[in-house]
C-alpha positions, 0 to 999 in steps of 0.5 A: 524623280529618279537618281541618275546612276554614279559611275563606277570607278576603278582605284588608280592601276598601280600594277595594270600588268598584275591587273591584267593577269588576274582579269585573263585568268578570271575570265578565262575560268568564267568562260570555261565554266559557262559553257563546255571548255573550249580551245579559243576560250583562252585567245578570248581572255587573252585578248580582253585582258590585252584592251583592259591593260592598254586602258589601264595604263592610259589612265582610264579607270571608269568602270563604262568606258573600260567594259566600252572599249573591251566590246568595242575592240572584241568586235574585231575578235573571231567567234565563229569558234565560239559560244560567246561573242562580243558583248557577252565578254564585255558584260563578264569583264563588267561582273567580274570587276565588280565582284572584284571591288565588293559590288552587288551586279545582279537584278539592279541591286546595289 
């Protein structure tokens, strides 16, 4: 029988604003690396980091819940001038956070 996947929980936020600045800069860099840089990438990174910071300030530490919050709130963002969409952004946030925790996210490896 397959064992359920344990949730990934971030340490409690000590400085959510600093975490948000890191996410904003790291996501913006990732966006500009994956496809040719676009001016809208700064706005995407800003919005995703705002959602993340708010969730962390409200005490959310579960990675899955954080990613779903980013996905849900990015659905209202206008991606018409971007290569990306809300799912790509939520997945990127997840990957970046996993990287920061030292957790391999490639190919289902743990």
